[in-house]
Structures are given as structure tokens and as C-alpha cells.
Phi, psi and omega in degrees: 000143177224153179260130180246126180265137179233134177279131180245156186228146167284161184305315184291350179268354184277159171289168181298320179295319179292324177298320179298318178295320179296319179296319179298320179298313183289325181299325180294338184247356192295330186248032178274048176200173183279070184296341186271002184302318180293330177291320176299317180296323177296319177298317180296317178297312179298316181303318180298326177296330179267010180076023179247127175262098186282133176268103184293338177286345178244032178248132186223157168209156178221111184219169354225167172072029174226166183297331182269004181292145179166188179207168178199164178206167175239146183197154167266145186240132166267100188299317181299315180295322179299312181297322181293319179298318181291317182298319183265354185053040187286349176295339183290348176296324179253338180232069188297336183261004182267125179246140176235153175246082179271149174297159179288136176283125182281163178298323178299317179299312183297325177294316182291328179299332179293338179245022183300323180293322177297323179283351181054052183288130175233137182228155178209151172249134178230166178282117180290318176212045176070300193243356187228000182199163177234156179229135180255142175224131176244142174239140176212158182243094183283358176290343179274007184255038183299334181275359182263153189290321187222108177295321179298322180294320177298315179300321180297314181291325178295325175294324175297318178295321179298317178296319179297314181297326175299315178298320179296313181298320179293321179296317178293321178296320177295320176300316181300318180295316179297323178297313177299313182299319180297316178296317180300313182296322178293314182297334179262003180286157178303320181301311181292320180299315179298318178301317181294318180296313182293319180296326180273357177055042177292149179241151186222163172278184186299330182271001179091011176276143182298125181278000000 
């Protein structure tokens, strides 16, 4: 048996080429934990502002940079609260830098929202195909609208509201995917990788291989 001595280096002592190899080594292992938990919590917080109670156990994503990349979630919806949040842009109180492009709420929608409780409107978001899209479904009971002139008209406008809510859910889902992607890209950036290596005080040989 013989003892072999090896000189080891901190990251900042390596050559640029060796640093690149060290970063590649750490990058392969950097996300071996639930790095997206804070993003899920952000979706849940944002969802509540829109009257959506997001089920994080039924929230999925598949990323990134492929045709099958995407995300989806499931939630119960308070339709009145959702419309109010959009009308007042009240999500900006907690997410001041987040912008959405929602369709315009029509006068018919706003009129029907005033009797939403009478219609007993119930809404939900479901996974359209698990990881890349969402589907909205609304239920309402127009039999309680005996005092209204046209039950068919109410049904027509409620379908319009359902389509509108679908657009809202898709916009929020797209935001969630972009949020995830942004975090992923930062965590895999050279800046973040270097911070992780230095914080963990990893040591390497002269060529940047893990010692």
C-alpha cells in the first residue's frame, strides 16, 4: 500500500477552464431537491387573491425547452371574487410586478355577476392533460331565476363567463410556467452555481474535478 498526496483547490483558485468543469459537475446535482416549493406557494397565494383555492397535491409541471413542457393545477373557484380581483387589479397588492392580459369583462358578465349567488355558481379548474394545460368548468342552477325574464339568456351569458374564466385560468397557468422557468434558469446560471459551490466549500483538483 502507498499513500498518494493530491493538491486540492477552492473554486476561486481554479483556472477558467477548471472552473467550467467544476460548475458542470455541480449543475448536474444542483436541483436534486424540491426547488420549486416556493413557486408552488406563490401560485397558491396568487390563486387565493383570484378566489381560487389551489390544490398543490394536484399541481404539476414538466420543463423545460421541449414540446411537452408545461404546467397545470387544480382549484375551486369563487367566481365573484375572481371577477372582483380582475376588475380592481387587487393582485398587485402582493404581486406588484406581475402583469396579466385578461379579456375585457362585458356588461352582460358584470350584470350576471350581481346575481351569481342566486345562480349558485360553482367553478373549478382541472388538469386538461396533467402537465401542460388547464380546463375550467362552471355549474349553475338557473331554476332559481324565476324572477328573471329569460332563462335561456342567463345560460348564454353564463357560458360566456365560463369561456372568460377559462381564459383567466390559462393566463394564470402561463404565468406559473414562466415563474417556474425563471427560477430554474437562475438556479442553473453560472452565478447561482458559483454561489452554491463556494457556500459548500467544495474542493477540486487542478482540472476542476471534485476532490
